[in-house]
KOLMARKOL-249631 format. One record per residue (C-alpha): x, y, z. Coordinates in pm, 1 decimal. Example, Ala and Ser with C-alpha at 12.3 -4.5 7.8 and 13.67 -1.06 7.14 Angstrom:
2
- u;v;w
- 1230.0;-450.0;780.0 $
- 1367.0;-106.0;714.0 $
***
This chain:
669
- u;v;w
- -1853.6;-2734.9;3238.8 $
- -1665.1;-2465.3;3096.7 $
- -1776.2;-2127.0;2921.8 $
- -1573.6;-2009.5;2612.8 $
- -1563.5;-1651.6;2497.2 $
- -1541.5;-1664.2;2113.6 $
- -1493.5;-1408.0;1851.9 $
- -1598.2;-1459.3;1488.4 $
- -1521.5;-1287.3;1156.5 $
- -1819.4;-1078.9;1154.6 $
- -1917.6;-683.7;1205.3 $
- -2056.8;-747.3;1549.8 $
- -1850.3;-581.5;1828.0 $
- -1906.9;-861.3;2099.3 $
- -1795.6;-1213.3;2161.8 $
- -2023.6;-1506.9;2223.3 $
- -2065.3;-1748.7;2489.9 $
- -2029.8;-2117.5;2401.7 $
- -1979.0;-2436.0;2627.5 $
- -1715.6;-2713.6;2666.9 $
- -1762.3;-3014.0;2857.9 $
- -1401.2;-3169.8;2991.2 $
- -1336.2;-3500.4;2904.5 $
- -1066.2;-3700.6;3053.3 $
- -1012.9;-3930.4;2738.7 $
- -975.4;-3608.0;2527.6 $
- -633.4;-3569.2;2373.8 $
- -464.2;-3290.1;2572.0 $
- -392.4;-3079.9;2239.0 $
- -749.8;-3099.0;2158.5 $
- -844.4;-2941.6;2452.4 $
- -974.8;-2557.8;2466.1 $
- -721.6;-2270.1;2514.8 $
- -703.4;-1899.4;2477.2 $
- -586.3;-1835.0;2095.2 $
- -707.5;-2155.9;1981.5 $
- -998.7;-2189.9;1722.3 $
- -1317.4;-2373.1;1761.5 $
- -1570.5;-2490.0;1508.4 $
- -1904.8;-2359.9;1633.5 $
- -2253.0;-2324.7;1491.5 $
- -2376.9;-1966.2;1468.3 $
- -2736.3;-1951.9;1380.8 $
- -2763.3;-2196.4;1118.8 $
- -2408.9;-2176.3;989.5 $
- -2067.5;-2358.7;1078.4 $
- -1854.4;-2120.3;1146.7 $
- -1475.4;-2068.1;1294.3 $
- -1407.9;-1851.8;1596.5 $
- -1110.0;-1783.5;1837.6 $
- -1120.7;-1833.8;2208.5 $
- -1050.8;-1538.9;2401.6 $
- -1156.8;-1629.8;2750.6 $
- -1238.5;-1934.8;2942.7 $
- -1425.4;-1911.2;3247.8 $
- -1606.2;-2171.7;3486.4 $
- -1906.0;-1952.4;3560.2 $
- -2143.7;-1816.1;3280.7 $
- -1998.5;-1475.0;3195.8 $
- -2238.2;-1179.3;3303.9 $
- -2262.3;-1026.2;2979.4 $
- -2411.0;-1351.5;2838.9 $
- -2778.9;-1282.7;2758.2 $
- -2886.3;-1661.2;2730.7 $
- -2965.8;-1897.7;3021.3 $
- -2730.3;-2184.8;3080.3 $
- -2935.8;-2444.7;2936.1 $
- -2964.9;-2272.9;2601.1 $
- -2573.8;-2199.9;2579.1 $
- -2472.4;-2409.3;2283.9 $
- -2155.9;-2629.4;2300.0 $
- -1886.5;-2606.7;2047.8 $
- -1857.5;-2881.8;1792.0 $
- -1460.8;-2927.5;1811.0 $
- -1128.0;-2776.6;1866.1 $
- -921.6;-2699.2;1578.7 $
- -553.8;-2625.3;1669.9 $
- -308.0;-2851.6;1860.0 $
- -184.6;-2543.5;2010.7 $
- -249.1;-2157.4;2013.8 $
- -195.2;-1926.9;1721.1 $
- -103.7;-1607.3;1910.1 $
- 26.9;-1499.1;2246.7 $
- -22.1;-1180.4;2466.8 $
- 155.6;-981.2;2234.8 $
- -36.2;-1027.9;1893.2 $
- -345.9;-1014.5;2117.6 $
- -279.0;-668.2;2232.8 $
- -192.8;-557.7;1847.7 $
- -526.7;-690.9;1753.3 $
- -716.2;-495.2;2033.3 $
- -489.8;-181.0;1914.1 $
- -582.8;-261.3;1551.6 $
- -973.4;-282.7;1632.9 $
- -973.1;18.5;1844.0 $
- -725.8;255.9;1571.4 $
- -895.6;130.8;1254.6 $
- -1275.6;105.3;1349.7 $
- -1333.3;-241.9;1333.7 $
- -1428.5;-551.2;1553.8 $
- -1195.8;-742.3;1753.1 $
- -1299.4;-1060.6;1553.1 $
- -1218.0;-857.9;1223.5 $
- -895.6;-775.1;1347.4 $
- -776.7;-1109.9;1469.3 $
- -878.8;-1282.3;1136.2 $
- -684.6;-1041.9;902.4 $
- -371.6;-1079.5;1135.1 $
- -401.6;-1481.9;1154.3 $
- -427.0;-1751.1;853.8 $
- -736.7;-1924.6;823.4 $
- -616.3;-2261.9;704.2 $
- -757.2;-2577.0;823.1 $
- -468.3;-2790.0;826.2 $
- -80.0;-2776.3;801.0 $
- 47.6;-2862.5;450.3 $
- 350.3;-2825.1;281.9 $
- 402.9;-2448.0;206.8 $
- 513.3;-2461.3;-146.2 $
- 850.1;-2359.2;-300.4 $
- 908.5;-2029.6;-93.1 $
- 1040.5;-2164.3;253.8 $
- 1358.5;-2293.2;153.6 $
- 1310.0;-2573.3;416.4 $
- 1546.5;-2830.4;199.2 $
- 1809.8;-2559.5;77.6 $
- 2152.3;-2521.8;272.4 $
- 2327.5;-2241.7;68.6 $
- 2647.4;-2061.6;115.1 $
- 2575.5;-1711.6;212.5 $
- 2682.9;-1458.4;-48.2 $
- 2779.7;-1108.9;60.2 $
- 2865.1;-802.3;-138.6 $
- 3126.2;-570.8;-5.5 $
- 2952.7;-268.4;178.6 $
- 3062.1;83.6;66.0 $
- 3165.8;336.0;334.5 $
- 2823.9;472.5;329.8 $
- 2656.6;134.5;357.4 $
- 2867.1;50.6;635.0 $
- 2786.3;368.0;832.1 $
- 2412.2;340.6;811.9 $
- 2424.0;-33.0;940.3 $
- 2643.8;65.0;1242.5 $
- 2449.3;407.9;1297.4 $
- 2098.9;159.2;1303.1 $
- 2252.2;-96.2;1543.4 $
- 2410.2;142.9;1780.6 $
- 2062.2;301.0;1851.8 $
- 1985.8;-25.6;2039.4 $
- 2241.8;57.7;2277.5 $
- 2155.1;428.8;2382.7 $
- 1992.0;514.9;2742.6 $
- 1628.5;416.2;2797.6 $
- 1393.2;678.9;2684.4 $
- 1646.1;789.9;2413.5 $
- 1615.5;525.2;2165.8 $
- 1576.1;631.5;1817.1 $
- 1340.6;364.8;1704.2 $
- 1271.1;467.6;1354.0 $
- 1511.5;490.8;1089.0 $
- 1492.8;571.7;718.7 $
- 1764.5;439.1;424.0 $
- 1732.2;740.2;182.5 $
- 1899.9;719.6;-154.6 $
- 1859.3;680.1;-544.2 $
- 1741.1;364.7;-698.6 $
- 1994.8;103.7;-741.1 $
- 2222.0;261.7;-440.3 $
- 2231.7;-57.4;-247.7 $
- 1964.6;-29.1;-15.1 $
- 1875.2;-391.1;1.5 $
- 2229.8;-492.8;85.8 $
- 2219.9;-269.3;386.7 $
- 1871.6;-433.9;467.0 $
- 2021.4;-781.4;431.8 $
- 2338.3;-706.0;641.8 $
- 2121.6;-544.6;928.0 $
- 1895.0;-855.3;915.5 $
- 2209.2;-1093.3;931.1 $
- 2341.5;-890.3;1237.7 $
- 2003.4;-896.3;1421.7 $
- 1998.8;-1288.5;1350.4 $
- 2317.9;-1330.9;1506.3 $
- 2200.0;-1185.3;1831.7 $
- 1937.3;-1463.4;1847.0 $
- 1664.8;-1227.2;1723.0 $
- 1395.4;-1249.2;1417.9 $
- 1338.3;-1027.0;1165.2 $
- 1033.1;-915.3;950.0 $
- 1103.2;-793.6;594.5 $
- 825.8;-613.4;410.5 $
- 824.7;-559.5;56.4 $
- 533.1;-462.4;-193.4 $
- 324.7;-709.1;-299.2 $
- 466.1;-695.2;-660.1 $
- 820.7;-699.4;-544.7 $
- 789.2;-1060.0;-429.5 $
- 978.3;-1169.2;-747.9 $
- 1242.4;-1456.9;-803.6 $
- 1506.0;-1157.1;-718.0 $
- 1380.1;-1102.3;-386.2 $
- 1352.3;-1483.4;-295.8 $
- 1690.1;-1539.6;-468.8 $
- 1887.4;-1286.0;-236.0 $
- 1699.6;-1404.3;85.2 $
- 1760.8;-1758.2;-2.8 $
- 2108.5;-1713.0;-97.6 $
- 2177.4;-1530.5;263.2 $
- 1952.4;-1707.5;489.2 $
- 1874.9;-2058.6;353.9 $
- 1638.6;-2275.6;557.6 $
- 1598.3;-2010.5;842.2 $
- 1400.1;-1773.3;591.4 $
- 1018.5;-1807.4;512.8 $
- 825.1;-1579.3;242.3 $
- 470.3;-1507.7;264.8 $
- 305.8;-1395.8;-29.3 $
- -47.0;-1423.2;-196.6 $
- 13.8;-1720.3;-389.9 $
- 8.8;-1968.8;-66.6 $
- -314.7;-2107.4;29.8 $
- -446.7;-2026.5;366.9 $
- -318.6;-2391.2;499.5 $
- 23.2;-2311.1;364.9 $
- 23.9;-1959.4;525.8 $
- -56.5;-2169.6;867.9 $
- 219.7;-2403.1;796.2 $
- 430.2;-2083.4;784.8 $
- 275.6;-1958.4;1088.3 $
- 377.1;-2282.3;1291.1 $
- 715.4;-2273.6;1148.3 $
- 762.5;-1893.2;1262.5 $
- 629.5;-1960.9;1629.9 $
- 864.7;-2287.4;1662.1 $
- 1159.8;-2033.6;1539.4 $
- 1205.6;-2274.3;1243.7 $
- 1194.7;-1978.9;1016.2 $
- 1347.7;-1639.5;1163.1 $
- 1361.2;-1405.0;878.1 $
- 1016.9;-1334.5;781.3 $
- 983.8;-1184.0;414.0 $
- 627.1;-1083.1;296.9 $
- 384.3;-822.2;178.2 $
- 186.1;-604.3;444.5 $
- 28.6;-882.6;627.6 $
- 376.1;-1023.8;713.6 $
- 397.3;-752.8;960.1 $
- 160.4;-963.9;1199.0 $
- 391.5;-1260.3;1200.6 $
- 400.4;-1447.0;1553.7 $
- 800.2;-1378.3;1557.5 $
- 950.6;-1490.7;1900.0 $
- 1196.6;-1251.4;2013.4 $
- 1139.7;-1018.2;1711.1 $
- 1457.7;-767.7;1691.5 $
- 1406.3;-565.7;1372.3 $
- 1115.2;-475.2;1123.8 $
- 1229.4;-353.9;764.0 $
- 968.5;-178.4;505.7 $
- 1135.8;-172.3;187.6 $
- 957.8;85.9;-92.3 $
- 824.9;243.1;217.7 $
- 619.8;478.2;-31.1 $
- 436.2;211.9;-189.9 $
- 44.9;219.4;-178.5 $
- 16.9;-152.8;-145.7 $
- 105.3;-134.0;216.9 $
- -235.9;33.4;288.9 $
- -511.4;-269.0;323.2 $
- -800.1;-218.2;82.7 $
- -1041.1;-412.3;286.2 $
- -1162.1;-431.8;661.0 $
- -966.0;-346.2;861.2 $
- -786.9;-79.7;643.2 $
- -469.9;-71.9;812.7 $
- -155.7;61.2;708.1 $
- 139.4;-159.5;752.2 $
- 379.6;119.2;834.7 $
- 138.2;224.8;1107.9 $
- 110.1;-116.8;1255.0 $
- 512.7;-149.8;1209.0 $
- 550.9;159.8;1430.9 $
- 337.5;34.8;1683.4 $
- 494.0;-302.2;1726.6 $
- 826.2;-150.0;1723.4 $
- 729.7;75.5;1990.4 $
- 568.4;-187.1;2199.0 $
- 871.8;-422.1;2178.5 $
- 1127.8;-116.0;2169.8 $
- 1317.3;-271.1;1846.0 $
- 1438.7;-73.8;1568.0 $
- 1213.9;-7.5;1264.2 $
- 1411.0;72.6;930.4 $
- 1224.6;213.6;633.1 $
- 1392.2;273.2;263.3 $
- 1301.4;400.6;-51.0 $
- 1431.6;663.7;-325.4 $
- 1092.4;827.8;-313.7 $
- 965.3;876.5;59.5 $
- 609.1;942.7;158.5 $
- 539.0;1282.9;229.6 $
- 468.9;1188.7;587.8 $
- 793.1;1000.2;612.4 $
- 981.7;1309.2;492.8 $
- 807.1;1532.4;718.1 $
- 916.4;1272.4;1008.9 $
- 1277.1;1304.4;896.7 $
- 1271.4;1665.1;878.7 $
- 1103.0;1671.7;1233.6 $
- 1350.4;1450.3;1387.2 $
- 1101.8;1158.5;1451.0 $
- 1285.2;949.1;1209.6 $
- 1636.0;941.9;1169.9 $
- 1754.9;959.5;804.0 $
- 2072.9;761.7;665.4 $
- 2167.4;861.2;306.4 $
- 2319.9;666.4;34.7 $
- 2421.9;892.8;-269.4 $
- 2598.7;621.6;-498.2 $
- 2496.9;361.7;-776.9 $
- 2675.2;43.2;-727.6 $
- 2598.4;-200.3;-972.6 $
- 2839.0;20.7;-1223.7 $
- 2539.5;206.0;-1371.3 $
- 2494.9;583.3;-1308.4 $
- 2166.9;794.5;-1277.8 $
- 1989.6;813.9;-1623.2 $
- 1978.6;1132.1;-1839.9 $
- 1628.3;1253.2;-1767.7 $
- 1481.6;1471.3;-2087.0 $
- 1150.8;1650.0;-2088.5 $
- 936.9;1654.9;-2412.8 $
- 705.4;1938.0;-2426.4 $
- 432.3;1787.9;-2610.1 $
- 258.9;2159.3;-2692.0 $
- 557.2;2181.5;-2959.7 $
- 438.4;1867.3;-3147.5 $
- 150.2;1759.5;-3326.4 $
- -86.2;1564.1;-3150.6 $
- -107.7;1286.9;-3398.2 $
- -92.2;994.3;-3138.2 $
- 85.8;977.3;-2820.5 $
- 427.5;898.4;-2880.1 $
- 614.8;1219.4;-2991.4 $
- 881.0;1236.4;-3258.0 $
- 1196.5;1267.5;-3020.3 $
- 1050.5;947.5;-2836.9 $
- 991.6;795.8;-3169.7 $
- 1371.7;849.5;-3267.3 $
- 1492.3;727.6;-2934.6 $
- 1313.9;408.9;-2944.5 $
- 1428.5;329.6;-3277.9 $
- 1799.3;393.5;-3183.9 $
- 1743.3;149.5;-2885.4 $
- 1621.8;-136.2;-3106.3 $
- 1888.9;-92.2;-3334.1 $
- 2149.7;-122.4;-3036.9 $
- 1956.0;-448.2;-2953.7 $
- 1854.8;-308.1;-2621.3 $
- 1505.2;-267.6;-2444.6 $
- 1265.6;-7.3;-2395.0 $
- 1001.1;50.8;-2131.3 $
- 683.4;282.3;-2226.9 $
- 511.1;391.8;-1908.5 $
- 163.6;544.0;-1843.7 $
- 8.3;653.6;-1553.9 $
- -304.1;531.7;-1623.2 $
- -465.4;582.7;-1282.7 $
- -500.9;952.1;-1420.2 $
- -869.8;1052.0;-1508.4 $
- -894.7;1042.4;-1874.5 $
- -1116.0;1345.0;-1900.9 $
- -976.1;1708.9;-1745.5 $
- -1028.3;2023.2;-1860.8 $
- -754.8;2214.0;-2040.5 $
- -658.5;2516.7;-2248.7 $
- -459.7;2383.3;-2532.2 $
- -340.6;2755.8;-2603.5 $
- -189.3;2831.9;-2260.1 $
- -231.3;2526.0;-2053.0 $
- -472.4;2670.3;-1794.6 $
- -678.0;2413.0;-1596.6 $
- -993.4;2494.2;-1408.3 $
- -980.1;2395.9;-1025.8 $
- -1245.6;2420.4;-766.8 $
- -1264.6;2762.9;-601.8 $
- -1283.9;2582.2;-251.9 $
- -1053.0;2317.8;-262.1 $
- -770.4;2379.1;-517.4 $
- -812.1;2027.9;-683.6 $
- -880.6;1983.6;-1050.6 $
- -1239.8;1953.5;-1160.1 $
- -1355.6;1647.6;-1338.3 $
- -1571.6;1664.5;-1659.9 $
- -1872.7;1448.5;-1645.1 $
- -2008.0;1368.9;-1986.9 $
- -2359.3;1245.2;-1855.0 $
- -2434.3;1596.1;-1709.5 $
- -2207.7;1802.9;-1893.9 $
- -2074.2;1964.6;-1598.7 $
- -1723.3;2015.9;-1437.7 $
- -1749.5;1871.3;-1062.4 $
- -1528.0;1909.6;-736.4 $
- -1523.3;1562.3;-573.0 $
- -1423.4;1693.2;-250.0 $
- -1674.4;1939.0;-174.8 $
- -1948.1;1880.5;-438.2 $
- -1920.9;2207.1;-585.6 $
- -2002.9;2227.2;-980.7 $
- -1991.3;2443.8;-1276.4 $
- -2090.9;2426.2;-1682.4 $
- -1765.8;2416.6;-1870.8 $
- -1684.4;2755.9;-2006.1 $
- -1701.9;2813.5;-2390.6 $
- -1336.8;2996.8;-2403.0 $
- -1062.4;2980.3;-2175.3 $
- -1106.4;3176.3;-1878.0 $
- -724.5;3278.3;-1857.6 $
- -663.6;3373.7;-2242.2 $
- -1004.7;3372.8;-2403.3 $
- -907.4;3096.0;-2643.1 $
- -1152.9;2887.2;-2796.2 $
- -934.3;2579.5;-2810.9 $
- -1023.3;2407.7;-2492.5 $
- -1144.1;2064.1;-2433.8 $
- -1058.9;1746.8;-2222.5 $
- -746.2;1526.3;-2269.3 $
- -657.7;1201.9;-2206.2 $
- -572.1;839.2;-2364.4 $
- -551.0;466.4;-2240.2 $
- -316.9;197.2;-2264.8 $
- -467.1;22.9;-2545.1 $
- -465.8;321.7;-2778.1 $
- -102.9;353.4;-2714.1 $
- -44.8;-35.7;-2768.4 $
- -183.3;5.9;-3131.4 $
- 7.2;289.0;-3215.3 $
- 329.1;118.0;-3061.1 $
- 290.9;-171.6;-3302.8 $
- 203.7;49.1;-3591.2 $
- 527.8;252.3;-3569.7 $
- 756.5;-47.5;-3474.4 $
- 621.7;-349.5;-3675.3 $
- 910.6;-558.7;-3625.2 $
- 942.6;-505.5;-3262.0 $
- 834.7;-750.8;-2989.5 $
- 566.8;-563.9;-2758.9 $
- 442.5;-683.0;-2439.5 $
- 167.8;-470.9;-2254.2 $
- 122.1;-522.3;-1900.1 $
- -163.9;-382.0;-1692.2 $
- -442.0;-493.3;-1497.8 $
- -682.7;-572.1;-1763.8 $
- -408.6;-830.0;-1941.1 $
- -257.9;-998.9;-1598.4 $
- -530.2;-1091.7;-1396.1 $
- -300.3;-1316.2;-1220.3 $
- 18.3;-1255.2;-1009.9 $
- 176.6;-1540.7;-1145.0 $
- 113.2;-1448.7;-1524.8 $
- 262.7;-1110.0;-1431.7 $
- 588.2;-1241.1;-1289.0 $
- 613.4;-1468.8;-1561.2 $
- 581.9;-1200.6;-1818.0 $
- 803.2;-976.6;-1646.6 $
- 1067.6;-1260.3;-1639.1 $
- 1017.2;-1301.1;-2015.1 $
- 1107.0;-938.4;-2063.0 $
- 1388.7;-970.7;-1816.4 $
- 1542.9;-1257.0;-2044.0 $
- 1543.4;-1060.1;-2353.8 $
- 1202.8;-1231.0;-2521.8 $
- 1053.8;-874.6;-2565.4 $
- 1189.1;-547.1;-2708.5 $
- 935.0;-296.1;-2559.4 $
- 744.9;-325.7;-2262.2 $
- 428.7;-130.5;-2211.8 $
- 301.5;-90.5;-1858.3 $
- 128.9;101.8;-1578.8 $
- 276.9;152.3;-1216.6 $
- 348.8;-217.4;-1162.1 $
- 675.8;-171.0;-1376.7 $
- 788.1;121.9;-1163.7 $
- 837.4;-102.9;-856.1 $
- 1196.8;-222.1;-758.0 $
- 1218.2;-442.0;-1075.6 $
- 1558.1;-468.1;-1252.2 $
- 1609.3;-540.8;-1584.5 $
- 1983.9;-554.0;-1699.9 $
- 1936.9;-467.9;-2097.6 $
- 1683.3;-166.5;-2026.0 $
- 1815.6;126.9;-2183.2 $
- 1535.7;348.7;-2243.2 $
- 1222.4;445.2;-2039.1 $
- 969.5;655.3;-2196.3 $
- 702.8;833.6;-1965.4 $
- 402.5;876.2;-2223.2 $
- 192.8;1132.3;-2020.8 $
- 385.6;1250.1;-1680.2 $
- 103.9;1501.3;-1582.0 $
- -187.7;1241.7;-1632.1 $
- -200.2;1148.1;-1257.5 $
- -208.1;1531.6;-1157.3 $
- -567.7;1553.4;-1286.8 $
- -701.3;1346.0;-1011.6 $
- -892.7;1480.4;-743.6 $
- -672.7;1382.3;-464.5 $
- -404.7;1587.6;-239.3 $
- -155.1;1324.0;-280.4 $
- -198.6;1338.9;-660.7 $
- 132.9;1540.8;-682.5 $
- 333.3;1300.9;-428.5 $
- 254.4;1009.9;-638.4 $
- 326.4;1159.3;-967.5 $
- 674.7;1262.0;-849.9 $
- 744.1;915.4;-720.6 $
- 606.1;730.2;-1005.2 $
- 840.3;927.4;-1245.0 $
- 1138.9;878.8;-1010.1 $
- 1075.0;520.6;-960.7 $
- 1024.5;427.2;-1348.6 $
- 1312.0;638.4;-1449.9 $
- 1532.7;447.0;-1179.1 $
- 1479.5;114.7;-1406.9 $
- 1706.1;269.2;-1685.1 $
- 2071.7;250.5;-1686.8 $
- 2114.5;40.4;-1368.8 $
- 2404.6;-176.9;-1503.2 $
- 2565.0;66.2;-1784.7 $
- 2620.8;442.4;-1823.1 $
- 2431.7;538.2;-2114.2 $
- 2065.7;478.5;-1993.0 $
- 1758.3;727.7;-2088.9 $
- 1463.1;861.4;-1985.6 $
- 1229.3;1070.8;-2186.0 $
- 922.1;1224.0;-2010.6 $
- 650.5;1334.3;-2227.7 $
- 431.3;1635.8;-2051.6 $
- 211.1;1899.7;-2149.5 $
- 345.8;2111.2;-1849.8 $
- 722.0;2064.3;-1821.8 $
- 704.6;2343.8;-1557.5 $
- 454.6;2192.4;-1304.6 $
- 641.5;2111.7;-990.5 $
- 616.9;1739.1;-949.1 $
- 697.1;1681.8;-1328.6 $
- 982.7;1947.7;-1307.4 $
- 1136.1;1827.5;-1006.6 $
- 1154.1;1465.0;-1093.8 $
- 1292.1;1540.7;-1453.6 $
- 1559.0;1759.6;-1267.6 $
- 1637.4;1490.6;-982.3 $
- 1551.0;1802.4;-727.6 $
- 1413.2;1588.6;-467.6 $
- 1439.0;1805.0;-166.9 $
- 1290.3;2109.5;-348.0 $
- 998.8;1883.1;-415.4 $
- 927.5;1797.1;-93.2 $
- 980.0;2132.3;76.6 $
- 727.0;2278.2;-185.7 $
- 487.4;1986.8;-156.9 $
- 488.1;2035.9;258.4 $
- 439.2;2396.6;213.8 $
- 101.3;2335.3;-22.3 $
- -0.2;2075.7;240.3 $
- 23.6;2297.3;518.2 $
- -119.7;2587.4;340.9 $
- -416.4;2323.8;285.9 $
- -432.8;2165.8;596.2 $
- -384.4;1833.1;460.0 $
- -166.7;1521.4;614.0 $
- 88.2;1531.7;776.0 $
- -11.9;1870.7;909.2 $
- -362.8;1721.8;975.3 $
- -557.6;1360.3;1047.7 $
- -820.4;1226.0;801.3 $
- -1090.4;960.9;855.9 $
- -1288.2;881.5;541.2 $
- -1637.1;732.2;536.7 $
- -1786.5;592.3;224.7 $
- -2168.6;500.3;209.1 $
- -2234.1;258.4;-92.4 $
- -2548.5;93.9;-226.4 $
- -2714.8;-6.5;-557.5 $
- -2976.4;249.8;-458.6 $
- -2827.4;608.7;-521.9 $
- -3096.3;789.6;-324.0 $
- -3051.9;529.0;-21.8 $
- -2665.7;590.5;-5.5 $
- -2735.5;970.2;-10.8 $
- -2984.0;972.3;243.1 $
- -2766.9;740.7;478.0 $
- -2477.5;986.7;416.6 $
- -2664.6;1291.5;510.5 $
- -2813.3;1097.0;833.2 $
- -2469.9;1004.3;937.8 $
- -2311.6;1339.6;897.9 $
- -2581.9;1493.4;1140.6 $
- -2485.1;1217.8;1395.0 $
- -2111.5;1294.6;1373.0 $
- -2178.8;1662.1;1408.3 $
- -2335.3;1608.1;1733.4 $
- -2014.4;1402.6;1846.0 $
- -1717.4;1600.0;1667.8 $
- -1544.2;1884.7;1838.3 $
- -1560.1;2208.2;1684.1 $
- -1198.4;2235.8;1590.9 $
- -1272.7;1914.9;1353.2 $
- -1393.6;2008.1;1028.0 $
- -1654.2;1770.7;848.7 $
- -1651.1;1783.6;485.6 $
- -1935.6;1646.7;308.4 $
- -2136.2;1447.3;217.2 $
- -2044.3;1431.8;-152.9 $
- -2016.1;1219.6;-418.2 $
- -1696.6;1012.8;-423.3 $
- -1461.4;1105.3;-717.9 $
- -1530.9;750.5;-890.6 $
- -1924.7;761.9;-839.6 $
- -2019.6;431.8;-909.5 $
- -1806.6;107.1;-886.1 $
- -1954.7;-231.4;-949.1 $
- -2301.4;-109.6;-972.4 $
- -2279.1;74.7;-657.5 $
- -2315.3;437.6;-596.2 $
- -2097.2;603.5;-360.7 $
- -2091.6;916.7;-126.8 $
- -1813.7;1023.4;137.1 $
- -1776.6;1226.4;443.4 $
- -1436.1;1325.4;527.2 $
- -1344.1;1426.8;917.3 $
- -1042.3;1648.1;926.5 $
- -856.1;1756.5;1273.7 $
- -499.7;1800.2;1439.6 $
- -569.1;1498.7;1609.0 $
- -711.8;1158.2;1505.2 $
- -856.8;1069.5;1835.6 $
- -1186.9;1270.1;1831.1 $
- -1234.6;1185.7;1471.4 $
- -1227.2;818.6;1555.8 $
- -1418.2;857.3;1849.1 $
- -1707.8;1021.6;1639.3 $
- -1675.0;776.5;1355.4 $
- -1659.4;464.4;1638.9 $
- -1990.4;594.3;1745.5 $
- -2133.9;578.0;1418.8 $
- -1988.3;240.7;1348.6 $
- -2134.8;49.9;1664.1 $
- -2464.7;265.0;1747.9 $
- -2589.6;397.1;1425.4 $
- -2897.1;177.5;1290.9 $
- -2911.2;227.3;910.1 $
- -3085.8;34.5;616.6 $
- -2903.7;-277.0;555.6 $
- -2868.1;-207.6;182.7 $
- -2637.5;62.8;245.4 $
- -2264.7;-51.6;344.1 $
- -2034.9;173.0;526.2 $
- -1667.7;166.7;499.1 $
- -1466.5;347.5;746.2 $
- -1097.2;441.6;658.6 $
- -849.2;604.5;903.4 $
- -562.3;778.3;746.3 $
- -670.2;702.1;406.6 $
- -401.7;708.1;117.0 $
- -663.9;754.2;-131.1 $
- -967.8;967.9;-149.9 $
- -1083.5;824.4;-499.6 $
***
């Protein structure tokens, strides 16, 4: 009799003991091994679990007598799905991100029942001739500097690298060249891209260069197809693995390089438990294996910029656009100078007409994630911010109050502007449907395509629509941030940013960073293939730093100013955060649970750590659930994790309240 310690995908921080009776007739591949999956009965449910340990004696932690230990139903895998390296990563993931080991393992490994054909992204039957572009001197230097860092003395390796340069400066070619060189050393590569960028462009580039040694893991694959790719990777059939954030866990033997393209992108942070960040996981994996991690973006995250500034990340700079285009001319349109009849100003309207006459394409971009209602004086531009937190106050129509979603402080809206005394005050904002109606009215003969989450529920629809626009089937594309991500449109001449400062009114300390990044990225879509690209940025406040610096291309000044602001307010990268969210259909229950949790946390948190809240979340109600949050802030993340861990695994609370734990949150909404 053997006893198997099995973990399941449940928020229970312990393994469960099951029995297995050895059978000589059993096929060797169906015998239990650590890392294989077993089908078990858990209560009345049939579940799948991972075998973590096999013993001949009942484990001392098992509370059940020998006769009552249930046998497993069957073994599901012919071979283990992970080895020592990935198991150690799973243990780190569960410890760092405050989840159970079972939740960590199941988030890393595909859950398919059997292997199937993996669909059209695996290039199994393609043998292509590698097409290489000639590298510029800057690109060559970056490649050689990154590769030479592998050969430095032990303890002096510079493992983290950043490829920084404007959109269209050839970062992808450097990544592909690095991958090729690492591959020639007999090592494997993980190449991470934002989910939205898994388009035909990326697939074509990888297929051309690497043929049947590439595997692309994307959200369109079924769990069983993912399992097929997993086996191809384990058996060294696929050596260049391209995918979104979960590909960071790919079981690549002899892994030699991890690449993170568009490092700033928010989709690298998981929105479900465990709420891991692929950049953090990649850094840990690169450290463990002592291999280089290469990141790249035209707009690095503030944390990455700080790492470059302090020397923990080595910067490699590209300065030139390579596709024949030049950086587009960016103009600011001050909306205070034009009437408020609609959202497309006269200068933008005129440019759209010129572009249509030239048979070229236009993108109209709206940072739709901004709150639609923020308090503003139309005379002097004054905006009300919280007296405690220096973030904009949000107007709640139901309560007729302006509220801070960091600390909960609120006030009645003033009757006149506190700055200039003007009575011309109120709330501003509009959405994409409003803009679509106006665009169709002003340009009745133009072919208009609107892309946002309301229109494109499925990724396949989104990619098909983007391909239609690329092929010239539409004249004007109206989109949200999805159009800013690494997409190339050869016939695109004009980009109009409808309201650049919309995102600045979000009660989130990353609002400036996101606004600067989105304007810069969406501006980078224009003029990539010819020299007359134009970008028009509409704003109520052209002197607001993120807008001003994005429009003038003054990247260094933006990051320096933003770092100074973060340091003043003691926000990351100068502090660490853990966010705990309490949600329930019962508002009182959610609040009371948050209050009780706050008192427990205070008992277990060192004095130097700050506890903010509980307060309502900025978006108080989602899917009929009321939400409250507590923020833990400190110089080190370790005591914050320890306090949250005690709450996560020792606090018994009402089961109608769900508690979410988010270490290093990227959003506080």
